[in-house]
N, CA, C and O atoms as a Maestro MAE file, in Angstrom:
{
 s_m_m2io_version
 :::
 2.0.0
}

f_m_ct {
 s_m_title
 :::
 protein
 m_atom[356] {
  # First column is atom index #
  i_m_mmod_type
  r_m_x_coord
  r_m_y_coord
  r_m_z_coord
  i_m_residue_number
  s_m_chain_name
  s_m_pdb_residue_name
  s_m_pdb_atom_name
  i_m_atomic_number
  :::
  1 25 101.383 102.483 86.276 1 A "UNK " " N  " 7
  2 3 100.589 102.625 84.728 1 A "UNK " " CA " 6
  3 2 101.924 102.271 83.983 1 A "UNK " " C  " 6
  4 15 101.846 102.191 82.757 1 A "UNK " " O  " 8
  5 25 102.864 102.099 84.444 2 A "UNK " " N  " 7
  6 3 104.308 101.559 83.196 2 A "UNK " " CA " 6
  7 2 104.083 100.056 83.283 2 A "UNK " " C  " 6
  8 15 104.062 99.426 82.226 2 A "UNK " " O  " 8
  9 25 103.922 99.452 84.382 3 A "UNK " " N  " 7
  10 3 103.748 98.020 85.191 3 A "UNK " " CA " 6
  11 2 102.228 97.297 83.842 3 A "UNK " " C  " 6
  12 15 102.295 96.416 82.984 3 A "UNK " " O  " 8
  13 25 101.342 97.985 84.173 4 A "UNK " " N  " 7
  14 3 100.255 97.870 83.366 4 A "UNK " " CA " 6
  15 2 100.219 97.927 81.543 4 A "UNK " " C  " 6
  16 15 99.451 97.313 80.802 4 A "UNK " " O  " 8
  17 25 101.239 98.804 81.198 5 A "UNK " " N  " 7
  18 3 101.311 99.044 79.878 5 A "UNK " " CA " 6
  19 2 102.299 97.643 79.394 5 A "UNK " " C  " 6
  20 15 102.108 97.039 78.339 5 A "UNK " " O  " 8
  21 25 103.442 97.266 80.463 6 A "UNK " " N  " 7
  22 3 104.147 96.091 79.930 6 A "UNK " " CA " 6
  23 2 103.082 95.264 79.749 6 A "UNK " " C  " 6
  24 15 102.709 95.195 78.578 6 A "UNK " " O  " 8
  25 25 102.356 94.486 80.693 7 A "UNK " " N  " 7
  26 3 101.444 93.582 80.845 7 A "UNK " " CA " 6
  27 2 100.713 93.913 79.836 7 A "UNK " " C  " 6
  28 15 100.343 92.781 79.525 7 A "UNK " " O  " 8
  29 25 100.235 94.577 79.107 8 A "UNK " " N  " 7
  30 3 99.327 94.316 77.886 8 A "UNK " " CA " 6
  31 2 99.973 94.217 76.698 8 A "UNK " " C  " 6
  32 15 99.732 93.466 75.753 8 A "UNK " " O  " 8
  33 25 101.078 95.297 76.869 9 A "UNK " " N  " 7
  34 3 102.567 94.649 75.309 9 A "UNK " " CA " 6
  35 2 102.593 93.314 75.621 9 A "UNK " " C  " 6
  36 15 102.411 92.388 74.831 9 A "UNK " " O  " 8
  37 25 102.825 93.240 76.794 10 A "UNK " " N  " 7
  38 3 103.387 91.360 76.651 10 A "UNK " " CA " 6
  39 2 101.806 90.451 76.252 10 A "UNK " " C  " 6
  40 15 102.128 89.494 75.548 10 A "UNK " " O  " 8
  41 25 100.763 90.461 76.409 11 A "UNK " " N  " 7
  42 3 99.961 89.590 76.176 11 A "UNK " " CA " 6
  43 2 99.164 90.020 74.523 11 A "UNK " " C  " 6
  44 15 98.093 89.603 74.081 11 A "UNK " " O  " 8
  45 25 100.133 90.970 73.899 12 A "UNK " " N  " 7
  46 3 99.719 90.919 72.284 12 A "UNK " " CA " 6
  47 2 99.091 92.272 71.876 12 A "UNK " " C  " 6
  48 15 99.143 92.747 70.742 12 A "UNK " " O  " 8
  49 25 98.301 93.002 73.287 13 A "UNK " " N  " 7
  50 3 97.576 94.003 72.856 13 A "UNK " " CA " 6
  51 2 98.375 94.815 72.287 13 A "UNK " " C  " 6
  52 15 99.559 94.739 72.616 13 A "UNK " " O  " 8
  53 25 97.861 96.087 71.007 14 A "UNK " " N  " 7
  54 3 97.981 96.899 70.594 14 A "UNK " " CA " 6
  55 2 97.908 98.318 71.107 14 A "UNK " " C  " 6
  56 15 98.845 99.109 71.010 14 A "UNK " " O  " 8
  57 25 96.740 98.595 71.658 15 A "UNK " " N  " 7
  58 3 96.640 99.616 72.447 15 A "UNK " " CA " 6
  59 2 96.402 99.651 73.873 15 A "UNK " " C  " 6
  60 15 96.277 98.547 74.401 15 A "UNK " " O  " 8
  61 25 96.320 100.585 74.552 16 A "UNK " " N  " 7
  62 3 95.350 100.420 76.045 16 A "UNK " " CA " 6
  63 2 94.891 102.271 75.600 16 A "UNK " " C  " 6
  64 15 95.392 103.136 74.883 16 A "UNK " " O  " 8
  65 25 94.213 102.216 76.106 17 A "UNK " " N  " 7
  66 3 92.930 103.833 76.608 17 A "UNK " " CA " 6
  67 2 92.991 104.301 77.823 17 A "UNK " " C  " 6
  68 15 92.131 103.885 78.599 17 A "UNK " " O  " 8
  69 25 93.829 105.114 78.246 18 A "UNK " " N  " 7
  70 3 94.033 105.892 79.470 18 A "UNK " " CA " 6
  71 2 92.778 106.512 80.436 18 A "UNK " " C  " 6
  72 15 92.836 106.848 81.619 18 A "UNK " " O  " 8
  73 25 91.520 106.546 79.418 19 A "UNK " " N  " 7
  74 3 89.960 106.831 79.971 19 A "UNK " " CA " 6
  75 2 90.252 108.573 79.393 19 A "UNK " " C  " 6
  76 15 91.239 109.200 79.008 19 A "UNK " " O  " 8
  77 25 88.933 108.843 79.577 20 A "UNK " " N  " 7
  78 3 88.792 110.483 79.848 20 A "UNK " " CA " 6
  79 2 89.072 111.357 80.836 20 A "UNK " " C  " 6
  80 15 88.863 111.124 82.027 20 A "UNK " " O  " 8
  81 25 89.524 112.330 80.415 21 A "UNK " " N  " 7
  82 3 90.186 113.211 81.109 21 A "UNK " " CA " 6
  83 2 89.289 114.717 81.194 21 A "UNK " " C  " 6
  84 15 88.874 114.989 80.067 21 A "UNK " " O  " 8
  85 25 88.900 115.717 82.188 22 A "UNK " " N  " 7
  86 3 88.524 116.631 82.133 22 A "UNK " " CA " 6
  87 2 89.526 117.436 81.268 22 A "UNK " " C  " 6
  88 15 90.674 117.221 81.656 22 A "UNK " " O  " 8
  89 25 89.461 118.351 80.148 23 A "UNK " " N  " 7
  90 3 90.158 119.879 79.564 23 A "UNK " " CA " 6
  91 2 90.469 120.544 81.063 23 A "UNK " " C  " 6
  92 15 91.387 121.363 81.022 23 A "UNK " " O  " 8
  93 25 90.030 120.394 82.030 24 A "UNK " " N  " 7
  94 3 90.645 121.609 83.349 24 A "UNK " " CA " 6
  95 2 91.399 120.761 84.095 24 A "UNK " " C  " 6
  96 15 91.948 121.251 85.082 24 A "UNK " " O  " 8
  97 25 91.587 119.420 83.827 25 A "UNK " " N  " 7
  98 3 92.784 118.739 84.630 25 A "UNK " " CA " 6
  99 2 94.001 118.527 84.136 25 A "UNK " " C  " 6
  100 15 94.554 117.442 83.950 25 A "UNK " " O  " 8
  101 25 94.528 119.949 83.863 26 A "UNK " " N  " 7
  102 3 95.762 119.526 83.779 26 A "UNK " " CA " 6
  103 2 96.741 118.813 83.568 26 A "UNK " " C  " 6
  104 15 97.219 118.405 82.509 26 A "UNK " " O  " 8
  105 25 97.212 118.581 85.218 27 A "UNK " " N  " 7
  106 3 98.244 117.588 85.558 27 A "UNK " " CA " 6
  107 2 97.789 116.564 85.010 27 A "UNK " " C  " 6
  108 15 98.533 116.254 84.080 27 A "UNK " " O  " 8
  109 25 96.597 115.602 85.156 28 A "UNK " " N  " 7
  110 3 96.131 114.280 84.835 28 A "UNK " " CA " 6
  111 2 96.240 114.465 82.873 28 A "UNK " " C  " 6
  112 15 96.519 113.377 82.369 28 A "UNK " " O  " 8
  113 25 96.123 115.245 82.155 29 A "UNK " " N  " 7
  114 3 96.178 115.426 81.085 29 A "UNK " " CA " 6
  115 2 97.940 115.428 81.060 29 A "UNK " " C  " 6
  116 15 98.486 114.381 80.713 29 A "UNK " " O  " 8
  117 25 98.481 116.182 81.296 30 A "UNK " " N  " 7
  118 3 99.830 115.706 81.166 30 A "UNK " " CA " 6
  119 2 99.979 114.744 81.602 30 A "UNK " " C  " 6
  120 15 100.724 114.213 80.778 30 A "UNK " " O  " 8
  121 25 99.755 113.820 82.609 31 A "UNK " " N  " 7
  122 3 100.847 112.873 82.930 31 A "UNK " " CA " 6
  123 2 100.443 111.949 81.799 31 A "UNK " " C  " 6
  124 15 101.368 111.459 81.151 31 A "UNK " " O  " 8
  125 25 99.295 111.662 81.490 32 A "UNK " " N  " 7
  126 3 98.572 110.877 80.188 32 A "UNK " " CA " 6
  127 2 99.677 110.780 79.412 32 A "UNK " " C  " 6
  128 15 100.517 109.881 79.363 32 A "UNK " " O  " 8
  129 25 99.534 112.486 78.402 33 A "UNK " " N  " 7
  130 3 100.816 112.792 77.720 33 A "UNK " " CA " 6
  131 2 102.047 111.647 77.478 33 A "UNK " " C  " 6
  132 15 102.422 110.879 76.593 33 A "UNK " " O  " 8
  133 25 102.457 112.079 78.968 34 A "UNK " " N  " 7
  134 3 103.523 111.435 78.981 34 A "UNK " " CA " 6
  135 2 104.212 110.401 78.607 34 A "UNK " " C  " 6
  136 15 105.423 110.185 78.658 34 A "UNK " " O  " 8
  137 25 102.911 109.469 78.036 35 A "UNK " " N  " 7
  138 3 103.080 107.991 78.331 35 A "UNK " " CA " 6
  139 2 103.064 108.250 76.316 35 A "UNK " " C  " 6
  140 15 103.483 107.448 75.481 35 A "UNK " " O  " 8
  141 25 102.659 109.135 76.155 36 A "UNK " " N  " 7
  142 3 102.388 109.341 74.245 36 A "UNK " " CA " 6
  143 2 101.249 108.948 74.094 36 A "UNK " " C  " 6
  144 15 101.108 108.408 72.996 36 A "UNK " " O  " 8
  145 25 99.733 108.987 75.124 37 A "UNK " " N  " 7
  146 3 99.005 109.295 74.082 37 A "UNK " " CA " 6
  147 2 97.982 110.035 73.119 37 A "UNK " " C  " 6
  148 15 98.480 111.045 72.621 37 A "UNK " " O  " 8
  149 25 97.206 109.883 72.892 38 A "UNK " " N  " 7
  150 3 96.527 111.287 71.842 38 A "UNK " " CA " 6
  151 2 95.167 111.588 72.263 38 A "UNK " " C  " 6
  152 15 94.269 110.749 72.191 38 A "UNK " " O  " 8
  153 25 94.959 113.065 72.812 39 A "UNK " " N  " 7
  154 3 93.687 113.598 73.331 39 A "UNK " " CA " 6
  155 2 92.669 113.968 71.835 39 A "UNK " " C  " 6
  156 15 92.907 114.238 70.658 39 A "UNK " " O  " 8
  157 25 91.690 113.827 72.524 40 A "UNK " " N  " 7
  158 3 90.849 114.130 71.252 40 A "UNK " " CA " 6
  159 2 89.744 114.420 72.240 40 A "UNK " " C  " 6
  160 15 89.580 113.919 73.353 40 A "UNK " " O  " 8
  161 25 88.808 115.593 71.431 41 A "UNK " " N  " 7
  162 3 87.867 115.878 72.156 41 A "UNK " " CA " 6
  163 2 86.384 115.235 72.452 41 A "UNK " " C  " 6
  164 15 85.935 114.920 71.350 41 A "UNK " " O  " 8
  165 25 85.608 114.967 73.296 42 A "UNK " " N  " 7
  166 3 84.397 114.116 73.364 42 A "UNK " " CA " 6
  167 2 83.340 115.370 73.942 42 A "UNK " " C  " 6
  168 15 83.575 116.002 74.972 42 A "UNK " " O  " 8
  169 25 82.379 115.548 73.241 43 A "UNK " " N  " 7
  170 3 81.162 116.150 73.661 43 A "UNK " " CA " 6
  171 2 80.325 115.946 74.228 43 A "UNK " " C  " 6
  172 15 79.462 115.424 73.523 43 A "UNK " " O  " 8
  173 25 79.910 116.116 75.635 44 A "UNK " " N  " 7
  174 3 78.469 115.752 76.111 44 A "UNK " " CA " 6
  175 2 77.714 116.907 76.505 44 A "UNK " " C  " 6
  176 15 77.805 118.043 76.971 44 A "UNK " " O  " 8
  177 25 76.549 115.619 75.879 45 A "UNK " " N  " 7
  178 3 74.962 117.169 76.243 45 A "UNK " " CA " 6
  179 2 74.048 116.132 77.349 45 A "UNK " " C  " 6
  180 15 73.610 115.014 77.080 45 A "UNK " " O  " 8
  181 25 73.936 116.772 78.467 46 A "UNK " " N  " 7
  182 3 72.733 116.468 78.996 46 A "UNK " " CA " 6
  183 2 71.232 117.173 78.647 46 A "UNK " " C  " 6
  184 15 71.067 118.389 78.550 46 A "UNK " " O  " 8
  185 25 70.213 116.189 78.486 47 A "UNK " " N  " 7
  186 3 69.361 117.062 78.079 47 A "UNK " " CA " 6
  187 2 68.103 116.519 79.453 47 A "UNK " " C  " 6
  188 15 68.183 115.461 80.077 47 A "UNK " " O  " 8
  189 25 67.347 117.267 79.578 48 A "UNK " " N  " 7
  190 3 66.494 117.478 80.595 48 A "UNK " " CA " 6
  191 2 64.617 117.100 79.699 48 A "UNK " " C  " 6
  192 15 64.166 117.947 78.928 48 A "UNK " " O  " 8
  193 25 64.050 116.172 79.911 49 A "UNK " " N  " 7
  194 3 62.733 115.746 78.874 49 A "UNK " " CA " 6
  195 2 61.962 116.405 79.714 49 A "UNK " " C  " 6
  196 15 61.114 117.018 79.065 49 A "UNK " " O  " 8
  197 25 61.843 116.583 80.920 50 A "UNK " " N  " 7
  198 3 60.843 117.403 81.702 50 A "UNK " " CA " 6
  199 2 60.604 119.301 80.972 50 A "UNK " " C  " 6
  200 15 59.775 120.129 80.594 50 A "UNK " " O  " 8
  201 25 61.696 119.099 81.137 51 A "UNK " " N  " 7
  202 3 61.829 120.915 80.580 51 A "UNK " " CA " 6
  203 2 61.998 120.830 79.061 51 A "UNK " " C  " 6
  204 15 61.823 121.899 78.476 51 A "UNK " " O  " 8
  205 25 62.231 120.021 78.489 52 A "UNK " " N  " 7
  206 3 62.623 119.974 77.134 52 A "UNK " " CA " 6
  207 2 63.437 120.679 76.419 52 A "UNK " " C  " 6
  208 15 63.183 121.249 75.357 52 A "UNK " " O  " 8
  209 25 64.965 120.630 77.311 53 A "UNK " " N  " 7
  210 3 65.874 121.490 77.219 53 A "UNK " " CA " 6
  211 2 67.115 120.545 77.047 53 A "UNK " " C  " 6
  212 15 67.172 119.321 77.165 53 A "UNK " " O  " 8
  213 25 68.324 121.670 76.659 54 A "UNK " " N  " 7
  214 3 69.848 121.113 77.129 54 A "UNK " " CA " 6
  215 2 69.920 121.446 78.421 54 A "UNK " " C  " 6
  216 15 69.214 122.390 78.776 54 A "UNK " " O  " 8
  217 25 70.674 120.850 79.314 55 A "UNK " " N  " 7
  218 3 71.347 120.957 80.891 55 A "UNK " " CA " 6
  219 2 72.543 121.712 80.617 55 A "UNK " " C  " 6
  220 15 72.930 121.388 79.494 55 A "UNK " " O  " 8
  221 25 73.333 122.607 81.156 56 A "UNK " " N  " 7
  222 3 74.227 123.528 81.316 56 A "UNK " " CA " 6
  223 2 75.060 122.592 82.509 56 A "UNK " " C  " 6
  224 15 74.871 123.141 83.594 56 A "UNK " " O  " 8
  225 25 75.649 121.746 82.615 57 A "UNK " " N  " 7
  226 3 76.601 121.050 83.956 57 A "UNK " " CA " 6
  227 2 77.755 121.779 84.253 57 A "UNK " " C  " 6
  228 15 78.103 122.453 83.284 57 A "UNK " " O  " 8
  229 25 78.350 121.876 85.057 58 A "UNK " " N  " 7
  230 3 79.485 122.730 85.253 58 A "UNK " " CA " 6
  231 2 80.550 121.245 85.391 58 A "UNK " " C  " 6
  232 15 80.149 120.129 85.722 58 A "UNK " " O  " 8
  233 25 82.081 121.648 85.008 59 A "UNK " " N  " 7
  234 3 82.955 120.497 85.277 59 A "UNK " " CA " 6
  235 2 83.006 119.784 86.939 59 A "UNK " " C  " 6
  236 15 83.569 120.488 87.777 59 A "UNK " " O  " 8
  237 25 82.711 119.081 87.187 60 A "UNK " " N  " 7
  238 3 82.994 118.188 88.802 60 A "UNK " " CA " 6
  239 2 84.393 117.685 89.088 60 A "UNK " " C  " 6
  240 15 84.674 116.818 89.915 60 A "UNK " " O  " 8
  241 25 85.263 118.357 88.276 61 A "UNK " " N  " 7
  242 3 86.701 117.860 88.082 61 A "UNK " " CA " 6
  243 2 87.515 118.738 89.709 61 A "UNK " " C  " 6
  244 15 88.418 118.397 90.474 61 A "UNK " " O  " 8
  245 25 86.678 119.857 89.633 62 A "UNK " " N  " 7
  246 3 87.548 120.356 90.780 62 A "UNK " " CA " 6
  247 2 85.942 121.128 92.156 62 A "UNK " " C  " 6
  248 15 84.814 121.614 92.075 62 A "UNK " " O  " 8
  249 25 86.751 120.821 92.989 63 A "UNK " " N  " 7
  250 3 85.566 121.218 94.500 63 A "UNK " " CA " 6
  251 2 86.786 121.440 95.550 63 A "UNK " " C  " 6
  252 15 88.014 121.496 95.490 63 A "UNK " " O  " 8
  253 25 85.627 121.552 96.693 64 A "UNK " " N  " 7
  254 3 86.525 121.565 97.707 64 A "UNK " " CA " 6
  255 2 87.618 120.124 98.226 64 A "UNK " " C  " 6
  256 15 88.530 120.214 99.047 64 A "UNK " " O  " 8
  257 25 87.257 119.026 97.582 65 A "UNK " " N  " 7
  258 3 87.843 118.661 98.133 65 A "UNK " " CA " 6
  259 2 89.191 118.468 97.582 65 A "UNK " " C  " 6
  260 15 89.862 117.518 97.987 65 A "UNK " " O  " 8
  261 25 89.726 119.403 96.558 66 A "UNK " " N  " 7
  262 3 91.259 119.620 95.467 66 A "UNK " " CA " 6
  263 2 92.213 119.993 97.049 66 A "UNK " " C  " 6
  264 15 93.212 119.463 97.533 66 A "UNK " " O  " 8
  265 25 91.364 121.114 97.492 67 A "UNK " " N  " 7
  266 3 91.977 121.707 99.089 67 A "UNK " " CA " 6
  267 2 92.610 120.676 99.953 67 A "UNK " " C  " 6
  268 15 93.807 120.567 100.219 67 A "UNK " " O  " 8
  269 25 91.341 119.730 100.458 68 A "UNK " " N  " 7
  270 3 91.417 119.090 101.200 68 A "UNK " " CA " 6
  271 2 92.996 118.357 101.340 68 A "UNK " " C  " 6
  272 15 93.750 118.356 102.313 68 A "UNK " " O  " 8
  273 25 93.176 117.743 99.984 69 A "UNK " " N  " 7
  274 3 94.080 116.486 99.193 69 A "UNK " " CA " 6
  275 2 95.352 117.534 99.399 69 A "UNK " " C  " 6
  276 15 96.228 117.383 100.250 69 A "UNK " " O  " 8
  277 25 95.262 118.792 98.304 70 A "UNK " " N  " 7
  278 3 96.210 119.359 98.636 70 A "UNK " " CA " 6
  279 2 97.291 120.153 99.365 70 A "UNK " " C  " 6
  280 15 98.344 120.721 99.075 70 A "UNK " " O  " 8
  281 25 96.475 119.909 100.542 71 A "UNK " " N  " 7
  282 3 97.067 119.904 101.756 71 A "UNK " " CA " 6
  283 2 97.519 118.694 103.122 71 A "UNK " " C  " 6
  284 15 98.079 118.898 104.200 71 A "UNK " " O  " 8
  285 25 97.081 117.643 102.603 72 A "UNK " " N  " 7
  286 3 97.040 116.206 102.984 72 A "UNK " " CA " 6
  287 2 98.455 115.834 102.847 72 A "UNK " " C  " 6
  288 15 99.000 115.809 101.743 72 A "UNK " " O  " 8
  289 25 99.343 115.413 104.443 73 A "UNK " " N  " 7
  290 3 100.329 115.006 103.675 73 A "UNK " " CA " 6
  291 2 100.235 113.758 103.131 73 A "UNK " " C  " 6
  292 15 99.323 112.938 103.231 73 A "UNK " " O  " 8
  293 25 101.634 113.677 102.339 74 A "UNK " " N  " 7
  294 3 101.607 112.207 101.581 74 A "UNK " " CA " 6
  295 2 100.730 111.057 101.755 74 A "UNK " " C  " 6
  296 15 99.698 110.604 101.258 74 A "UNK " " O  " 8
  297 25 101.752 110.714 102.866 75 A "UNK " " N  " 7
  298 3 101.480 109.258 103.822 75 A "UNK " " CA " 6
  299 2 99.751 109.338 104.141 75 A "UNK " " C  " 6
  300 15 99.167 108.353 103.690 75 A "UNK " " O  " 8
  301 25 98.903 110.287 104.798 76 A "UNK " " N  " 7
  302 3 97.798 110.126 104.859 76 A "UNK " " CA " 6
  303 2 97.249 110.717 103.796 76 A "UNK " " C  " 6
  304 15 96.242 111.292 104.210 76 A "UNK " " O  " 8
  305 25 97.427 110.963 102.119 77 A "UNK " " N  " 7
  306 3 96.898 111.126 100.991 77 A "UNK " " CA " 6
  307 2 96.943 109.712 100.822 77 A "UNK " " C  " 6
  308 15 95.801 109.258 100.885 77 A "UNK " " O  " 8
  309 25 98.066 108.571 100.574 78 A "UNK " " N  " 7
  310 3 98.167 107.222 99.742 78 A "UNK " " CA " 6
  311 2 97.372 106.536 101.106 78 A "UNK " " C  " 6
  312 15 96.972 105.398 100.858 78 A "UNK " " O  " 8
  313 25 97.166 106.861 102.051 79 A "UNK " " N  " 7
  314 3 96.232 105.862 102.995 79 A "UNK " " CA " 6
  315 2 94.803 106.266 102.767 79 A "UNK " " C  " 6
  316 15 94.149 105.882 103.737 79 A "UNK " " O  " 8
  317 25 94.203 106.757 102.067 80 A "UNK " " N  " 7
  318 3 93.349 107.558 101.652 80 A "UNK " " CA " 6
  319 2 92.970 106.919 100.318 80 A "UNK " " C  " 6
  320 15 91.839 106.512 100.052 80 A "UNK " " O  " 8
  321 25 93.898 106.878 99.604 81 A "UNK " " N  " 7
  322 3 93.472 106.114 97.523 81 A "UNK " " CA " 6
  323 2 93.588 104.676 98.050 81 A "UNK " " C  " 6
  324 15 92.815 103.805 97.651 81 A "UNK " " O  " 8
  325 25 94.503 104.442 98.899 82 A "UNK " " N  " 7
  326 3 94.247 102.825 99.129 82 A "UNK " " CA " 6
  327 2 92.814 102.533 99.616 82 A "UNK " " C  " 6
  328 15 92.251 101.695 98.912 82 A "UNK " " O  " 8
  329 25 91.889 103.135 100.908 83 A "UNK " " N  " 7
  330 3 90.797 103.053 101.530 83 A "UNK " " CA " 6
  331 2 89.740 103.268 100.594 83 A "UNK " " C  " 6
  332 15 88.798 102.481 100.687 83 A "UNK " " O  " 8
  333 25 89.673 104.207 99.658 84 A "UNK " " N  " 7
  334 3 88.567 104.670 98.467 84 A "UNK " " CA " 6
  335 2 88.644 104.235 97.346 84 A "UNK " " C  " 6
  336 15 87.573 104.272 96.740 84 A "UNK " " O  " 8
  337 25 90.310 103.426 96.272 85 A "UNK " " N  " 7
  338 3 90.221 102.495 95.610 85 A "UNK " " CA " 6
  339 2 90.967 101.209 95.791 85 A "UNK " " C  " 6
  340 15 92.062 100.924 95.306 85 A "UNK " " O  " 8
  341 25 90.357 100.622 96.413 86 A "UNK " " N  " 7
  342 3 90.888 99.271 97.282 86 A "UNK " " CA " 6
  343 2 90.578 98.094 96.131 86 A "UNK " " C  " 6
  344 15 91.144 97.007 96.243 86 A "UNK " " O  " 8
  345 25 89.344 98.438 94.641 87 A "UNK " " N  " 7
  346 3 90.048 97.942 93.701 87 A "UNK " " CA " 6
  347 2 91.206 97.548 93.060 87 A "UNK " " C  " 6
  348 15 91.455 96.456 92.549 87 A "UNK " " O  " 8
  349 25 91.913 98.574 93.137 88 A "UNK " " N  " 7
  350 3 93.437 98.395 92.225 88 A "UNK " " CA " 6
  351 2 94.337 98.477 93.195 88 A "UNK " " C  " 6
  352 15 95.308 99.233 93.145 88 A "UNK " " O  " 8
  353 25 94.034 97.581 94.296 89 A "UNK " " N  " 7
  354 3 95.471 97.304 95.163 89 A "UNK " " CA " 6
  355 2 95.241 95.695 94.866 89 A "UNK " " C  " 6
  356 15 96.049 94.867 95.289 89 A "UNK " " O  " 8
  :::
 }
 m_bond[355] {
  # First column is bond index #
  i_m_from
  i_m_to
  i_m_order
  :::
  1 1 2 1
  2 2 3 1
  3 3 4 2
  4 3 5 1
  5 5 6 1
  6 6 7 1
  7 7 8 2
  8 7 9 1
  9 9 10 1
  10 10 11 1
  11 11 12 2
  12 11 13 1
  13 13 14 1
  14 14 15 1
  15 15 16 2
  16 15 17 1
  17 17 18 1
  18 18 19 1
  19 19 20 2
  20 19 21 1
  21 21 22 1
  22 22 23 1
  23 23 24 2
  24 23 25 1
  25 25 26 1
  26 26 27 1
  27 27 28 2
  28 27 29 1
  29 29 30 1
  30 30 31 1
  31 31 32 2
  32 31 33 1
  33 33 34 1
  34 34 35 1
  35 35 36 2
  36 35 37 1
  37 37 38 1
  38 38 39 1
  39 39 40 2
  40 39 41 1
  41 41 42 1
  42 42 43 1
  43 43 44 2
  44 43 45 1
  45 45 46 1
  46 46 47 1
  47 47 48 2
  48 47 49 1
  49 49 50 1
  50 50 51 1
  51 51 52 2
  52 51 53 1
  53 53 54 1
  54 54 55 1
  55 55 56 2
  56 55 57 1
  57 57 58 1
  58 58 59 1
  59 59 60 2
  60 59 61 1
  61 61 62 1
  62 62 63 1
  63 63 64 2
  64 63 65 1
  65 65 66 1
  66 66 67 1
  67 67 68 2
  68 67 69 1
  69 69 70 1
  70 70 71 1
  71 71 72 2
  72 71 73 1
  73 73 74 1
  74 74 75 1
  75 75 76 2
  76 75 77 1
  77 77 78 1
  78 78 79 1
  79 79 80 2
  80 79 81 1
  81 81 82 1
  82 82 83 1
  83 83 84 2
  84 83 85 1
  85 85 86 1
  86 86 87 1
  87 87 88 2
  88 87 89 1
  89 89 90 1
  90 90 91 1
  91 91 92 2
  92 91 93 1
  93 93 94 1
  94 94 95 1
  95 95 96 2
  96 95 97 1
  97 97 98 1
  98 98 99 1
  99 99 100 2
  100 99 101 1
  101 101 102 1
  102 102 103 1
  103 103 104 2
  104 103 105 1
  105 105 106 1
  106 106 107 1
  107 107 108 2
  108 107 109 1
  109 109 110 1
  110 110 111 1
  111 111 112 2
  112 111 113 1
  113 113 114 1
  114 114 115 1
  115 115 116 2
  116 115 117 1
  117 117 118 1
  118 118 119 1
  119 119 120 2
  120 119 121 1
  121 121 122 1
  122 122 123 1
  123 123 124 2
  124 123 125 1
  125 125 126 1
  126 126 127 1
  127 127 128 2
  128 127 129 1
  129 129 130 1
  130 130 131 1
  131 131 132 2
  132 131 133 1
  133 133 134 1
  134 134 135 1
  135 135 136 2
  136 135 137 1
  137 137 138 1
  138 138 139 1
  139 139 140 2
  140 139 141 1
  141 141 142 1
  142 142 143 1
  143 143 144 2
  144 143 145 1
  145 145 146 1
  146 146 147 1
  147 147 148 2
  148 147 149 1
  149 149 150 1
  150 150 151 1
  151 151 152 2
  152 151 153 1
  153 153 154 1
  154 154 155 1
  155 155 156 2
  156 155 157 1
  157 157 158 1
  158 158 159 1
  159 159 160 2
  160 159 161 1
  161 161 162 1
  162 162 163 1
  163 163 164 2
  164 163 165 1
  165 165 166 1
  166 166 167 1
  167 167 168 2
  168 167 169 1
  169 169 170 1
  170 170 171 1
  171 171 172 2
  172 171 173 1
  173 173 174 1
  174 174 175 1
  175 175 176 2
  176 175 177 1
  177 177 178 1
  178 178 179 1
  179 179 180 2
  180 179 181 1
  181 181 182 1
  182 182 183 1
  183 183 184 2
  184 183 185 1
  185 185 186 1
  186 186 187 1
  187 187 188 2
  188 187 189 1
  189 189 190 1
  190 190 191 1
  191 191 192 2
  192 191 193 1
  193 193 194 1
  194 194 195 1
  195 195 196 2
  196 195 197 1
  197 197 198 1
  198 198 199 1
  199 199 200 2
  200 199 201 1
  201 201 202 1
  202 202 203 1
  203 203 204 2
  204 203 205 1
  205 205 206 1
  206 206 207 1
  207 207 208 2
  208 207 209 1
  209 209 210 1
  210 210 211 1
  211 211 212 2
  212 211 213 1
  213 213 214 1
  214 214 215 1
  215 215 216 2
  216 215 217 1
  217 217 218 1
  218 218 219 1
  219 219 220 2
  220 219 221 1
  221 221 222 1
  222 222 223 1
  223 223 224 2
  224 223 225 1
  225 225 226 1
  226 226 227 1
  227 227 228 2
  228 227 229 1
  229 229 230 1
  230 230 231 1
  231 231 232 2
  232 231 233 1
  233 233 234 1
  234 234 235 1
  235 235 236 2
  236 235 237 1
  237 237 238 1
  238 238 239 1
  239 239 240 2
  240 239 241 1
  241 241 242 1
  242 242 243 1
  243 243 244 2
  244 243 245 1
  245 245 246 1
  246 246 247 1
  247 247 248 2
  248 247 249 1
  249 249 250 1
  250 250 251 1
  251 251 252 2
  252 251 253 1
  253 253 254 1
  254 254 255 1
  255 255 256 2
  256 255 257 1
  257 257 258 1
  258 258 259 1
  259 259 260 2
  260 259 261 1
  261 261 262 1
  262 262 263 1
  263 263 264 2
  264 263 265 1
  265 265 266 1
  266 266 267 1
  267 267 268 2
  268 267 269 1
  269 269 270 1
  270 270 271 1
  271 271 272 2
  272 271 273 1
  273 273 274 1
  274 274 275 1
  275 275 276 2
  276 275 277 1
  277 277 278 1
  278 278 279 1
  279 279 280 2
  280 279 281 1
  281 281 282 1
  282 282 283 1
  283 283 284 2
  284 283 285 1
  285 285 286 1
  286 286 287 1
  287 287 288 2
  288 287 289 1
  289 289 290 1
  290 290 291 1
  291 291 292 2
  292 291 293 1
  293 293 294 1
  294 294 295 1
  295 295 296 2
  296 295 297 1
  297 297 298 1
  298 298 299 1
  299 299 300 2
  300 299 301 1
  301 301 302 1
  302 302 303 1
  303 303 304 2
  304 303 305 1
  305 305 306 1
  306 306 307 1
  307 307 308 2
  308 307 309 1
  309 309 310 1
  310 310 311 1
  311 311 312 2
  312 311 313 1
  313 313 314 1
  314 314 315 1
  315 315 316 2
  316 315 317 1
  317 317 318 1
  318 318 319 1
  319 319 320 2
  320 319 321 1
  321 321 322 1
  322 322 323 1
  323 323 324 2
  324 323 325 1
  325 325 326 1
  326 326 327 1
  327 327 328 2
  328 327 329 1
  329 329 330 1
  330 330 331 1
  331 331 332 2
  332 331 333 1
  333 333 334 1
  334 334 335 1
  335 335 336 2
  336 335 337 1
  337 337 338 1
  338 338 339 1
  339 339 340 2
  340 339 341 1
  341 341 342 1
  342 342 343 1
  343 343 344 2
  344 343 345 1
  345 345 346 1
  346 346 347 1
  347 347 348 2
  348 347 349 1
  349 349 350 1
  350 350 351 1
  351 351 352 2
  352 351 353 1
  353 353 354 1
  354 354 355 1
  355 355 356 2
  :::
 }
}
């Protein structure tokens, strides 16, 4: 991330948006805040036209996959990350 910040600064950009994060994802939020980012709340609403009502949807940040990745050895986790996020390599 630091390399990206340096690259954008070198190109004259004044800001870099770190993207949205779930309020429940404290680790990711703390990581982003470590770079001096500013947080602000974005409210999302989902509307079901057939039912003519707003739909409550749970935050999908946490699930079975968190436990799997937590137990995974770091080298395996990195390999999975490279496979799943090839566009970042």
